[in-house]
C-alpha positions, 0 to 999 in steps of 0.5 A: 690503224694500230693507233686505234687499239690503244685509244680504244683500250683507254676508252674501255678502261675509262668507261669501266672506271666510270661505271665502277665509280658510279656503282661505288656511290650506289653502294654507299648510298645503299649503306647509308641508307640501311645505316641511318634506318638501323640508327633510327631504330636503335634511337626509337628504342631508347625512348629518348626525348626531343630536343624541343621538349627538353628545352620547354621543360627546362624553362619550366623548371627554371621558371619554378625555381624562380617562383620558389625563391620569390615565395621564400622571400614572401614567406619569410617576410610574412613570418617575420610580420607575425613574429612581430605582431606576436610580440606587441599582442603579447605584453611582457609579464610584470613581476608580481608583487611578493607577499611580506612575510608574517613574523 
């Protein structure tokens, strides 16, 4: 039964390698969990804005810019109209006749 000896050794070695691979995967999962938790703690301390909140504020700013541009156009048009109306209300002054010099 000499042939059973090397086969048994190889079977035990394969089992040992399988167990080691399983243990390595367990260690990897544990390390990932620890690093993820640490990363989440660091990010929480940084007080970062959530992506969707940022997108909402960015959209609000874009709308405000558009509204501001429209208001500037409206204001310019109103100022031009006021200037035009003031020009109509205030006729140019006619030159006063000069008094004749006495001799």
